[in-house]
DRENDO-1510 file (C-alpha; in Angstrom, 1 decimal, always signed):
<recs>
REC; n; res; u; v; w
REC; 1; MET; +40.3; -68.3; -33.1 .
REC; 2; ARG; +40.8; -72.0; -32.4 .
REC; 3; ILE; +40.0; -73.8; -29.2 .
REC; 4; GLY; +42.5; -75.6; -27.3 .
REC; 5; PRO; +42.0; -79.1; -26.2 .
REC; 6; GLY; +41.9; -78.2; -22.5 .
REC; 7; VAL; +39.4; -75.8; -23.2 .
REC; 8; ARG; +37.4; -78.8; -25.0 .
REC; 9; ASP; +38.0; -81.0; -22.2 .
REC; 10; TRP; +36.4; -79.0; -19.7 .
REC; 11; ALA; +33.6; -77.8; -22.1 .
REC; 12; ILE; +32.4; -81.3; -22.0 .
REC; 13; ALA; +33.3; -82.0; -18.4 .
REC; 14; VAL; +30.5; -79.4; -17.3 .
REC; 15; GLY; +28.2; -80.6; -20.2 .
REC; 16; VAL; +28.3; -83.8; -18.7 .
REC; 17; ALA; +28.0; -83.1; -15.2 .
REC; 18; ALA; +25.3; -80.5; -15.7 .
REC; 19; THR; +23.2; -83.2; -17.5 .
REC; 20; LEU; +23.9; -85.9; -14.9 .
REC; 21; LEU; +22.6; -83.4; -12.1 .
REC; 22; VAL; +19.8; -82.2; -14.1 .
REC; 23; THR; +18.8; -85.9; -14.8 .
REC; 24; GLY; +19.2; -86.5; -10.8 .
REC; 25; LEU; +17.3; -83.4; -9.8 .
REC; 26; SER; +14.4; -84.1; -12.1 .
REC; 27; ARG; +14.1; -87.6; -10.4 .
REC; 28; GLN; +14.6; -86.5; -6.7 .
REC; 29; HIS; +12.1; -84.4; -4.4 .
REC; 30; SER; +13.7; -85.0; -1.2 .
REC; 31; VAL; +16.6; -83.6; +0.1 .
REC; 32; THR; +18.3; -85.6; +2.6 .
REC; 33; SER; +22.3; -86.5; +3.1 .
REC; 34; LEU; +21.8; -89.4; +0.8 .
REC; 35; ASP; +20.8; -87.2; -1.5 .
REC; 36; LEU; +23.2; -84.3; -1.5 .
REC; 37; LEU; +26.0; -87.2; -1.6 .
REC; 38; GLY; +24.1; -88.3; -4.5 .
REC; 39; TYR; +24.3; -85.1; -6.3 .
REC; 40; ALA; +27.8; -84.9; -5.3 .
REC; 41; LEU; +28.9; -88.0; -7.1 .
REC; 42; LEU; +27.2; -86.9; -9.8 .
REC; 43; THR; +29.1; -83.6; -10.2 .
REC; 44; ALA; +32.4; -85.4; -9.8 .
REC; 45; GLY; +31.8; -88.1; -12.0 .
REC; 46; GLY; +31.2; -85.4; -15.4 .
REC; 47; LEU; +34.0; -82.6; -14.1 .
REC; 48; ALA; +36.4; -85.9; -13.7 .
REC; 49; LEU; +36.2; -86.0; -17.6 .
REC; 50; ALA; +38.4; -82.9; -17.9 .
REC; 51; ALA; +41.1; -85.0; -17.1 .
REC; 52; ARG; +40.4; -87.6; -19.5 .
REC; 53; ARG; +43.4; -86.7; -21.7 .
REC; 54; ARG; +46.1; -87.0; -19.3 .
REC; 55; ALA; +45.0; -89.5; -16.9 .
REC; 56; PRO; +42.5; -91.8; -18.7 .
REC; 57; VAL; +43.1; -94.7; -16.6 .
REC; 58; THR; +42.7; -92.6; -13.4 .
REC; 59; VAL; +39.3; -91.0; -14.8 .
REC; 60; LEU; +37.7; -94.1; -15.8 .
REC; 61; ALA; +38.3; -95.8; -12.1 .
REC; 62; VAL; +36.6; -92.2; -10.7 .
REC; 63; THR; +33.8; -91.9; -13.5 .
REC; 64; GLY; +33.0; -96.1; -12.5 .
REC; 65; LEU; +32.8; -95.3; -8.7 .
REC; 66; CYS; +30.6; -92.6; -9.0 .
REC; 67; ALA; +28.8; -94.2; -11.4 .
REC; 68; ALA; +28.5; -97.4; -8.7 .
REC; 69; GLY; +28.2; -94.3; -5.9 .
REC; 70; TYR; +25.1; -92.9; -7.4 .
REC; 71; GLN; +23.5; -95.5; -7.9 .
REC; 72; ALA; +23.8; -96.5; -4.8 .
REC; 73; ALA; +22.3; -93.9; -3.3 .
REC; 74; GLY; +19.4; -94.1; -5.5 .
REC; 75; PHE; +20.1; -91.9; -8.4 .
REC; 76; ASP; +18.7; -94.0; -11.3 .
REC; 77; VAL; +20.9; -92.1; -13.9 .
REC; 78; PRO; +22.8; -93.4; -16.9 .
REC; 79; ALA; +26.6; -93.5; -16.4 .
REC; 80; VAL; +27.4; -90.9; -18.7 .
REC; 81; ALA; +30.5; -90.0; -17.8 .
REC; 82; PHE; +31.6; -93.4; -17.7 .
REC; 83; LEU; +31.2; -94.3; -21.4 .
REC; 84; PHE; +33.1; -91.1; -22.2 .
REC; 85; ALA; +36.1; -92.4; -19.7 .
REC; 86; VAL; +35.9; -95.9; -21.8 .
REC; 87; TYR; +36.0; -93.7; -25.0 .
REC; 88; ALA; +38.9; -91.9; -24.0 .
REC; 89; ALA; +40.7; -95.0; -22.2 .
REC; 90; VAL; +40.5; -97.1; -25.6 .
REC; 91; ARG; +41.5; -93.9; -27.7 .
REC; 92; ALA; +44.8; -93.8; -25.5 .
REC; 93; GLY; +45.6; -97.9; -25.9 .
REC; 94; HIS; +44.3; -99.2; -22.6 .
REC; 95; ARG; +42.1; -101.6; -24.3 .
REC; 96; ILE; +42.3; -104.5; -21.7 .
REC; 97; ILE; +41.7; -101.9; -18.8 .
REC; 98; ALA; +38.6; -100.5; -20.1 .
REC; 99; VAL; +37.0; -104.0; -20.8 .
REC; 100; ALA; +37.9; -104.7; -17.5 .
REC; 101; ALA; +36.4; -101.7; -15.3 .
REC; 102; SER; +33.4; -101.9; -17.9 .
REC; 103; VAL; +32.8; -105.5; -16.6 .
REC; 104; ALA; +33.5; -104.4; -12.9 .
REC; 105; LEU; +31.2; -101.8; -13.3 .
REC; 106; LEU; +28.4; -104.0; -14.8 .
REC; 107; ALA; +28.3; -106.5; -11.8 .
REC; 108; ALA; +28.4; -103.3; -9.2 .
REC; 109; LEU; +25.6; -101.7; -11.0 .
REC; 110; PRO; +23.2; -104.6; -10.4 .
REC; 111; LEU; +24.0; -104.8; -6.5 .
REC; 112; ALA; +23.8; -100.8; -6.4 .
REC; 113; ALA; +20.7; -100.8; -7.5 .
REC; 114; LEU; +19.9; -103.7; -4.8 .
REC; 115; LEU; +20.9; -101.4; -2.6 .
REC; 116; SER; +18.8; -98.4; -3.0 .
REC; 117; GLY; +15.6; -100.4; -4.4 .
REC; 118; LEU; +15.8; -99.3; -7.8 .
REC; 119; HIS; +15.5; -103.3; -8.9 .
REC; 120; ASP; +11.7; -103.2; -8.4 .
REC; 121; THR; +10.9; -102.5; -11.7 .
REC; 122; GLY; +10.9; -106.3; -13.0 .
REC; 123; GLU; +13.3; -108.7; -14.1 .
REC; 124; ALA; +12.4; -108.0; -17.8 .
REC; 125; PHE; +13.2; -104.6; -17.8 .
REC; 126; ALA; +16.4; -105.1; -15.8 .
REC; 127; GLN; +17.3; -107.3; -18.3 .
REC; 128; ALA; +16.6; -105.2; -21.0 .
REC; 129; ARG; +18.6; -102.2; -19.1 .
REC; 130; GLY; +21.7; -104.3; -18.7 .
REC; 131; ALA; +21.8; -105.2; -22.1 .
REC; 132; LEU; +21.4; -101.8; -23.5 .
REC; 133; GLU; +24.4; -100.5; -21.1 .
REC; 134; ILE; +26.5; -103.4; -22.4 .
REC; 135; ALA; +25.7; -102.1; -25.9 .
REC; 136; TRP; +26.7; -98.4; -25.3 .
REC; 137; LEU; +29.6; -99.7; -23.7 .
REC; 138; ILE; +30.4; -101.5; -26.6 .
REC; 139; ALA; +29.8; -98.1; -28.7 .
REC; 140; ALA; +32.1; -96.4; -26.4 .
REC; 141; GLY; +34.7; -98.8; -27.0 .
REC; 142; ALA; +34.1; -99.1; -30.7 .
REC; 143; ALA; +34.5; -95.5; -30.9 .
REC; 144; GLY; +37.7; -95.0; -29.1 .
REC; 145; GLU; +39.3; -97.8; -31.1 .
REC; 146; ALA; +38.3; -96.4; -34.7 .
REC; 147; LEU; +39.5; -93.1; -33.8 .
REC; 148; ARG; +42.6; -94.5; -32.4 .
REC; 149; GLN; +43.4; -96.4; -35.4 .
REC; 150; ALA; +42.5; -93.7; -37.8 .
REC; 151; GLU; +45.1; -91.5; -35.7 .
REC; 152; ARG; +47.8; -94.5; -35.8 .
REC; 153; ARG; +47.4; -94.7; -39.5 .
REC; 154; ALA; +47.7; -90.8; -40.1 .
REC; 155; ASP; +51.1; -90.9; -37.8 .
REC; 156; GLU; +52.1; -93.4; -40.3 .
REC; 157; ALA; +50.8; -91.6; -43.7 .
REC; 158; GLU; +53.3; -88.7; -41.8 .
REC; 159; ARG; +56.4; -90.8; -41.7 .
REC; 160; THR; +56.2; -92.0; -45.0 .
REC; 161; ARG; +55.8; -88.6; -46.1 .
REC; 162; GLU; +59.2; -87.4; -44.1 .
REC; 163; GLU; +61.0; -90.8; -45.4 .
REC; 164; THR; +60.2; -90.1; -49.0 .
REC; 165; ALA; +61.0; -86.4; -48.6 .
REC; 166; ARG; +63.9; -87.4; -46.8 .
REC; 167; HIS; +65.0; -90.1; -49.2 .
REC; 168; ARG; +64.3; -87.5; -52.2 .
REC; 169; ALA; +66.9; -84.9; -50.2 .
REC; 170; ASP; +69.3; -87.4; -50.3 .
REC; 171; GLU; +69.3; -88.4; -53.7 .
REC; 172; GLU; +69.6; -84.8; -54.5 .
REC; 173; ARG; +72.3; -84.3; -52.2 .
REC; 174; LEU; +74.1; -87.3; -53.9 .
REC; 175; ARG; +73.4; -85.9; -57.3 .
REC; 176; ILE; +75.1; -82.3; -55.9 .
REC; 177; ALA; +78.0; -84.2; -54.4 .
REC; 178; ARG; +78.9; -86.3; -57.9 .
REC; 179; GLU; +78.6; -82.7; -60.6 .
REC; 180; LEU; +80.7; -81.1; -58.0 .
REC; 181; HIS; +83.0; -84.1; -57.7 .
REC; 182; ASP; +83.2; -84.6; -61.5 .
REC; 183; SER; +83.5; -80.7; -62.6 .
REC; 184; LEU; +86.3; -79.5; -59.8 .
REC; 185; THR; +87.9; -83.0; -59.8 .
REC; 186; HIS; +88.8; -82.4; -63.5 .
REC; 187; GLN; +89.5; -78.8; -63.3 .
REC; 188; ILE; +91.9; -79.6; -60.1 .
REC; 189; SER; +93.7; -82.3; -61.7 .
REC; 190; VAL; +94.8; -80.5; -64.3 .
REC; 191; ILE; +96.3; -77.7; -62.3 .
REC; 192; LYS; +97.9; -80.4; -60.1 .
REC; 193; VAL; +99.2; -82.4; -63.5 .
REC; 194; GLN; +100.7; -79.1; -64.7 .
REC; 195; ALA; +102.4; -78.4; -61.6 .
REC; 196; GLU; +104.0; -82.1; -61.3 .
REC; 197; VAL; +105.4; -81.5; -65.0 .
REC; 198; ALA; +106.7; -78.5; -64.0 .
REC; 199; VAL; +108.7; -79.8; -60.7 .
REC; 200; HIS; +109.6; -82.3; -62.9 .
REC; 201; VAL; +110.9; -81.0; -65.7 .
REC; 202; ALA; +112.9; -78.3; -63.3 .
REC; 203; ARG; +114.1; -81.2; -61.7 .
REC; 204; ARG; +115.3; -82.8; -64.9 .
REC; 205; ARG; +117.2; -79.7; -65.8 .
REC; 206; GLY; +119.0; -79.2; -62.4 .
REC; 207; GLU; +117.2; -75.8; -61.8 .
REC; 208; PRO; +115.2; -74.7; -58.3 .
REC; 209; VAL; +112.2; -75.3; -58.0 .
REC; 210; PRO; +110.4; -72.4; -57.0 .
REC; 211; GLU; +108.3; -72.8; -53.7 .
REC; 212; ALA; +105.3; -71.7; -55.2 .
REC; 213; LEU; +105.2; -74.3; -57.6 .
REC; 214; LEU; +105.6; -77.0; -54.8 .
REC; 215; ALA; +102.8; -75.3; -52.6 .
REC; 216; ILE; +100.2; -75.3; -56.0 .
REC; 217; GLN; +101.1; -79.2; -56.4 .
REC; 218; GLU; +100.7; -79.9; -52.8 .
REC; 219; ALA; +97.4; -77.9; -52.7 .
REC; 220; GLY; +96.4; -79.4; -55.7 .
REC; 221; ARG; +97.1; -82.9; -54.2 .
REC; 222; GLU; +94.8; -81.9; -50.8 .
REC; 223; ALA; +92.2; -80.2; -52.8 .
REC; 224; THR; +91.8; -83.9; -54.3 .
REC; 225; ARG; +91.9; -85.2; -51.4 .
REC; 226; GLU; +89.0; -83.0; -49.7 .
REC; 227; LEU; +86.8; -83.4; -53.1 .
REC; 228; ARG; +87.4; -87.1; -52.6 .
REC; 229; ALA; +86.6; -86.9; -48.9 .
REC; 230; THR; +83.6; -84.3; -49.2 .
REC; 231; LEU; +81.8; -87.0; -51.7 .
REC; 232; GLU; +82.2; -89.9; -49.7 .
REC; 233; ALA; +80.8; -87.7; -46.5 .
REC; 234; LEU; +77.7; -86.9; -48.6 .
REC; 235; ARG; +77.6; -90.4; -49.7 .
REC; 236; ASP; +77.3; -91.6; -45.8 .
REC; 237; ASP; +80.3; -93.4; -46.4 .
REC; 238; ASP; +82.4; -93.8; -43.4 .
REC; 239; THR; +85.1; -95.7; -45.0 .
REC; 240; ALA; +87.5; -93.1; -44.8 .
REC; 241; PRO; +88.7; -91.3; -41.6 .
REC; 242; PRO; +87.5; -87.6; -41.3 .
REC; 243; ARG; +90.3; -84.9; -40.4 .
REC; 244; GLY; +90.4; -83.8; -37.2 .
REC; 245; LEU; +93.1; -82.7; -34.2 .
REC; 246; ASP; +96.0; -85.1; -35.2 .
REC; 247; HIS; +96.1; -83.3; -39.0 .
REC; 248; VAL; +96.6; -79.8; -37.9 .
REC; 249; PRO; +100.5; -80.0; -38.1 .
REC; 250; GLU; +100.2; -80.8; -41.5 .
REC; 251; LEU; +98.0; -77.8; -42.0 .
REC; 252; VAL; +100.9; -75.2; -40.3 .
REC; 253; GLU; +104.0; -77.4; -42.2 .
REC; 254; ARG; +101.8; -76.4; -45.4 .
REC; 255; ALA; +101.5; -73.0; -44.5 .
REC; 256; ARG; +105.0; -72.9; -44.2 .
REC; 257; THR; +105.8; -74.4; -47.6 .
REC; 258; ILE; +104.2; -71.2; -49.2 .
REC; 259; GLY; +106.3; -69.0; -46.9 .
REC; 260; LEU; +104.4; -68.2; -43.9 .
REC; 261; ASP; +106.1; -68.4; -40.7 .
REC; 262; ALA; +103.4; -70.6; -39.3 .
REC; 263; THR; +103.8; -71.9; -35.2 .
REC; 264; LEU; +101.7; -74.8; -33.6 .
REC; 265; THR; +101.7; -75.1; -29.9 .
REC; 266; ILE; +99.2; -78.0; -28.2 .
REC; 267; GLU; +98.8; -78.0; -24.6 .
REC; 268; GLY; +97.0; -80.2; -22.6 .
REC; 269; ARG; +95.4; -84.1; -22.6 .
REC; 270; ARG; +93.5; -84.6; -25.9 .
REC; 271; HIS; +91.4; -87.3; -24.2 .
REC; 272; GLY; +87.6; -88.4; -25.1 .
REC; 273; VAL; +87.1; -85.2; -27.6 .
REC; 274; PRO; +84.3; -85.7; -29.7 .
REC; 275; ALA; +84.6; -86.3; -33.5 .
REC; 276; ALA; +82.2; -83.6; -34.5 .
REC; 277; VAL; +84.6; -81.5; -32.2 .
REC; 278; ASP; +87.8; -83.0; -33.5 .
REC; 279; ARG; +86.6; -82.3; -37.4 .
REC; 280; THR; +85.7; -78.8; -36.0 .
REC; 281; VAL; +89.0; -77.4; -34.9 .
REC; 282; TYR; +90.9; -79.0; -38.0 .
REC; 283; ARG; +88.0; -76.4; -40.3 .
REC; 284; ILE; +88.7; -73.9; -38.0 .
REC; 285; VAL; +92.7; -74.0; -38.5 .
REC; 286; GLN; +92.4; -74.8; -42.2 .
REC; 287; GLU; +89.9; -71.9; -42.8 .
REC; 288; SER; +92.3; -69.2; -40.3 .
REC; 289; LEU; +95.5; -70.0; -42.4 .
REC; 290; THR; +93.7; -69.8; -46.2 .
REC; 291; ASN; +92.0; -66.4; -45.0 .
REC; 292; ILE; +95.7; -65.7; -43.6 .
REC; 293; ALA; +98.1; -66.3; -46.5 .
REC; 294; ARG; +95.1; -65.3; -49.4 .
REC; 295; HIS; +94.2; -61.4; -47.6 .
REC; 296; SER; +96.1; -60.7; -44.3 .
REC; 297; GLY; +99.6; -59.9; -46.1 .
REC; 298; ALA; +101.2; -61.6; -42.9 .
REC; 299; ALA; +104.3; -62.6; -42.0 .
REC; 300; THR; +104.0; -64.7; -39.2 .
REC; 301; ALA; +100.9; -66.9; -37.6 .
REC; 302; SER; +100.6; -68.6; -34.6 .
REC; 303; VAL; +98.2; -71.4; -34.1 .
REC; 304; ARG; +97.6; -72.3; -30.2 .
REC; 305; ILE; +95.4; -75.4; -28.6 .
REC; 306; ASP; +94.4; -75.7; -25.5 .
REC; 307; CYS; +92.9; -79.0; -24.4 .
REC; 308; ARG; +91.1; -78.5; -21.1 .
REC; 309; PRO; +89.2; -80.7; -19.1 .
REC; 310; ASP; +85.8; -79.7; -20.6 .
REC; 311; VAL; +86.6; -77.2; -23.2 .
REC; 312; LEU; +89.0; -77.0; -26.1 .
REC; 313; ALA; +90.8; -73.4; -27.3 .
REC; 314; ILE; +91.7; -72.8; -30.1 .
REC; 315; ARG; +93.6; -69.3; -31.5 .
REC; 316; ILE; +95.0; -68.4; -34.3 .
REC; 317; ASP; +96.7; -64.9; -34.2 .
REC; 318; ASP; +98.5; -63.3; -37.5 .
REC; 319; ASP; +100.7; -60.0; -38.5 .
REC; 320; GLY; +98.7; -59.0; -41.1 .
REC; 321; THR; +97.7; -55.8; -42.0 .
REC; 322; SER; +94.3; -55.7; -40.1 .
REC; 323; ALA; +93.6; -52.7; -37.7 .
REC; 324; PRO; +92.0; -52.2; -34.6 .
REC; 325; ASP; +89.2; -50.2; -36.1 .
REC; 326; THR; +88.5; -51.8; -39.3 .
REC; 327; ALA; +85.8; -54.4; -39.3 .
REC; 328; PRO; +86.4; -57.6; -41.1 .
REC; 329; ALA; +84.4; -58.4; -43.9 .
REC; 330; PRO; +82.2; -61.2; -43.3 .
REC; 331; GLY; +82.6; -64.2; -45.8 .
REC; 332; LEU; +82.0; -67.0; -46.1 .
REC; 333; GLY; +84.5; -69.2; -44.5 .
REC; 334; LEU; +84.1; -66.9; -41.1 .
REC; 335; LEU; +80.3; -67.2; -41.4 .
REC; 336; GLY; +81.1; -71.2; -42.2 .
REC; 337; MET; +83.4; -71.2; -38.6 .
REC; 338; ARG; +80.7; -69.3; -36.6 .
REC; 339; GLU; +78.0; -72.0; -37.7 .
REC; 340; ARG; +80.1; -75.0; -36.6 .
REC; 341; VAL; +81.2; -73.7; -33.4 .
REC; 342; THR; +77.6; -72.3; -32.6 .
REC; 343; ALA; +75.9; -75.9; -33.5 .
REC; 344; LEU; +78.4; -77.1; -31.3 .
REC; 345; GLY; +77.2; -75.0; -28.4 .
REC; 346; GLY; +81.0; -73.1; -28.4 .
REC; 347; ARG; +81.5; -69.2; -29.0 .
REC; 348; LEU; +83.7; -67.6; -31.8 .
REC; 349; ARG; +85.2; -64.3; -31.8 .
REC; 350; ALA; +87.3; -63.1; -34.9 .
REC; 351; GLU; +88.5; -59.8; -35.2 .
REC; 352; PRO; +91.5; -57.5; -35.6 .
REC; 353; ARG; +94.0; -57.4; -32.9 .
REC; 354; GLY; +94.7; -54.2; -30.8 .
REC; 355; GLU; +98.3; -54.5; -31.6 .
REC; 356; GLY; +97.7; -55.0; -35.6 .
REC; 357; GLY; +96.9; -58.3; -37.2 .
REC; 358; PHE; +94.0; -60.5; -36.8 .
REC; 359; THR; +92.6; -63.4; -34.5 .
REC; 360; VAL; +90.3; -66.1; -34.2 .
REC; 361; GLN; +89.5; -67.8; -30.9 .
REC; 362; ALA; +86.8; -70.6; -30.4 .
REC; 363; GLU; +85.9; -72.8; -27.0 .
REC; 364; LEU; +84.3; -76.0; -27.8 .
REC; 365; PRO; +82.8; -77.2; -25.0 .
REC; 366; VAL; +84.0; -81.2; -24.9 .
REC; 367; GLU; +82.0; -83.8; -23.0 .
REC; 368; ARG; +83.9; -86.2; -20.7 .
REC; 369; THR; +83.9; -89.6; -21.8 .
REC; 370; SER; +84.7; -92.6; -19.7 .
</recs>
């Protein structure tokens, strides 16, 4: 069972307060109002250490005042709590304040002893005691500085490990991107070239070019562009502008070329749409139209985008074969859309419609920029 830092701080504070109080009681026998004040200052100086992590400078001031106070009250007790406070302040990075407070206390303690009559033990003893107090203060400050430097080096080592891991991840990501690009681009290029040759031959012969062949040709070109854009994104290359809301009409037009009666409606003013939302809109429409063309058996599809002041709403409906009592298969496309929308703090609903067909509805929050 691990003990939290707060519990440890209180344990140390109570221990120091008890030590100071016991030391003070062992040297005092009369009980006067001044003695009671001294006991209170001894206890307060020790208990103040419980807050040394949260407020090291305040604790430094409180323990110093308490030490000077109980010395003035006639309690010849070492300023143990102040040593702990110096250690905590230096560890927190307040070196100059700790030095200034130490010098002030070293100057105040002889005056406090003079007021209470504790200086009568002789000049040589007073000098030896002053040297001892300076040595203890230096030791406390050195211990705090040593631990602070050790923690700083540990933090730097942790950051170095994180940067190394991130660098390796970037290298692996780039390697995967290159492999995917090399393998997929080759296959898609073959398909695209074959489709372009077939279209060229058909036109030279004066024959009508099948719509499916034109769709394959355009899909090959688009796939090549998408692969190139993906590789550039994985390389963190921002030279190629990402596809967004302005490119949605191209998706709808491409859906028409494969025989889907697709319509697009955009309402509202598109002002200040974040780049991440812009890209997500394109991907949602792209994935939805792709699913409609591949799986739904729909004849018509409608894309509606409503640009509101705080939300950008998207709705894609089709008249496919989906029925209200059939749950959609959790494919990678739907999962990808949901992850994109959730990451932006939005909502996604993808389900069969009551009147038949399928609907995809998304709401993406838009932070207004001025």
